[in-house]
C-alpha positions as a printed Julia matrix, in Angstrom:
191×3 Matrix{Float64}:
  76.71   82.15  103.2
  79.46   83.57  105.4
  79.64   87.35  105.66
  82.69   88.74  103.79
  83.09   91.55  106.34
  83.39   89.06  109.21
  85.78   86.91  107.18
  87.96   89.96  106.49
  88.26   90.64  110.23
  89.1    87.0   110.94
  91.72   86.72  108.21
  93.35   90.02  109.17
  94.1    88.45  112.58
  95.18   85.13  111.05
  97.49   86.84  108.57
  99.05   89.04  111.26
  99.86   85.97  113.35
 101.18   84.09  110.3
 103.45   87.01  109.38
 104.88   87.09  112.9
 105.42   83.32  112.99
 107.16   82.85  109.65
 110.19   85.12  109.38
 111.59   83.35  106.31
 108.28   83.11  104.44
 109.23   85.77  101.87
 112.37   83.88  100.82
 110.43   80.64  100.48
 107.67   82.34   98.48
 110.26   83.93   96.19
 111.88   80.52   95.56
 108.48   79.02   94.72
 107.65   81.9    92.36
 110.98   81.52   90.54
 110.32   77.78   90.07
 107.02   78.31   88.22
 107.12   77.82   84.45
 104.77   80.76   83.85
 107.29   82.92   85.73
 110.34   81.69   83.82
 108.58   82.21   80.47
 107.33   85.7    81.34
 109.31   88.77   80.34
 107.49   90.91   82.88
 105.76   90.46   86.22
 102.95   92.48   87.77
 103.66   92.61   91.5
 102.55   94.67   94.49
 104.38   96.36   97.33
 103.55   94.32  100.42
 102.18   96.44  103.26
 101.35   95.71  106.87
 100.96   91.98  107.45
 100.98   91.12  103.72
 103.83   88.9   102.57
 106.86   91.17  102.05
 107.67   91.65   98.38
 110.73   93.93   98.28
 113.16   91.01   97.99
 110.99   89.45   95.3
 110.86   92.7    93.32
 114.64   93.14   93.52
 115.28   89.51   92.53
 112.97   89.84   89.52
 114.8    92.97   88.38
 118.2    91.26   88.84
 116.9    88.3    86.81
 116.15   90.66   83.91
 112.37   90.66   84.34
 110.41   93.84   83.76
 108.43   94.71   86.9
 105.29   96.81   87.23
 103.25   97.71   90.31
  99.81   99.26   90.67
  98.94  102.85   91.42
  95.44  103.69   92.67
  93.88  106.44   90.57
  90.44  106.73   92.11
  87.73  104.61   93.68
  88.11  101.06   92.33
  90.56  102.12   89.59
  94.23  101.22   89.36
  96.81  101.02   86.6
 100.23   99.39   86.5
 103.48  101.3    86.05
 106.92   99.89   85.35
 109.69  100.41   87.91
 113.42   99.81   87.63
 114.2    99.96   91.37
 112.49  100.17   94.75
 113.57  103.83   94.89
 110.84  104.53   92.33
 108.15  103.81   94.93
 106.44  106.35   97.17
 103.63  106.15   99.68
 100.31  106.59   97.93
  96.67  105.66   98.42
  95.83  103.73  101.59
  99.45  104.12  102.8
 100.64  101.61  100.17
 103.85  102.2    98.23
 103.23  102.71   94.52
 105.22  103.87   91.49
 106.15  107.55   91.32
 104.5   109.79   88.74
 107.19  109.57   86.05
 107.16  105.75   85.81
 105.79  104.56   82.46
 102.24  103.17   82.41
 101.84   99.62   81.13
  99.23   99.48   78.38
 100.34   96.31   76.57
 100.3    93.32   78.89
 101.71   90.71   76.48
 105.15   90.94   78.08
 103.63   91.09   81.57
 102.11   87.63   81.4
 102.01   86.93   85.16
 100.15   88.95   87.78
 100.92   88.25   91.45
  97.84   89.23   93.44
  97.46   90.29   97.09
  94.49   89.43   99.29
  93.37   88.8   102.83
  92.62   85.14  102.15
  92.34   82.64   99.32
  90.83   79.21   99.0
  92.3    76.09   97.44
  90.07   76.69   94.4
  91.57   80.1    93.63
  88.85   82.15   95.29
  90.08   85.45   96.69
  88.9    87.54   99.6
  90.18   91.03   98.84
  89.97   94.21  100.82
  86.55   95.24   99.52
  87.48   97.97   97.02
  87.26   95.83   93.88
  90.54   97.16   92.43
  91.99   93.78   91.49
  88.65   92.27   90.43
  88.16   95.1    87.92
  91.7    94.72   86.62
  91.68   90.9    86.47
  88.38   90.9    84.56
  90.32   92.5    81.64
  93.69   90.77   82.17
  94.46   87.72   80.02
  97.74   86.53   81.56
  98.44   84.06   84.36
  97.47   84.91   87.93
  99.0    83.83   91.22
  98.06   84.61   94.8
 100.83   85.42   97.26
  99.63   84.27  100.68
 100.67   82.75  103.97
  99.54   79.1   104.15
  97.43   79.95  107.22
  95.27   82.23  105.04
  94.43   79.53  102.48
  91.03   78.03  103.23
  90.23   74.41  102.44
  86.59   75.45  102.07
  85.39   77.75   99.26
  85.29   81.41  100.2
  82.09   83.3    99.38
  82.33   84.81   95.92
  80.11   87.3    94.18
  79.54   87.27   90.43
  82.2    89.96   89.83
  84.9    88.27   91.96
  87.89   86.93   90.0
  89.8    83.79   90.92
  93.52   83.03   90.52
  95.26   80.08   88.85
  98.09   79.55   91.32
  98.68   79.79   95.06
 102.18   80.74   96.2
 102.72   80.18   99.93
 105.75   79.56  102.1
 105.09   75.83  101.57
 104.61   75.59   97.8
 103.48   77.0    94.47
 100.42   75.02   93.48
  97.97   75.23   90.62
  94.47   75.51   92.08
  91.57   73.15   91.61
  88.59   74.41   89.64
  86.46   76.7    91.78
  83.19   75.31   93.06
  80.36   77.88   93.09
């Protein structure tokens, strides 16, 4: 089995190069997200504030708010623990844990996820089966284990592996892949 630590190093380089090569990727990803039926039916979206070489999400967040969607982003509370808080504008974000922008303290916590029926998930890499290589902290795996809505990865096409990524028992998969090329429902994961 391939070492996750080595894969993380490899995909950090791949993602950095992909981000540099595809200036209009964010607009294409946003268009693909907006075309998904689970997006159009959802009253609220769980997103993240893209950082570093992650796909940029500011335009996506603003477009969701303009479209009348409720938007919530995560805030890290401690090792492996995060909660989502609703924002009404990008001005309600501040730099928090790990240098990532997160909702300010007075944003309301989301405790009922029925309205927020789509979670857009970050990661270093994904596979065509929905497997996710995260950053190693387990934040999203812990959250997704309790979340009952739809899940979609936001990733550059270059970071989507045709081969299954190594998964541990606690690793959660996603239902959809959103890249600059398409929004595609994943095949069933092969363990």
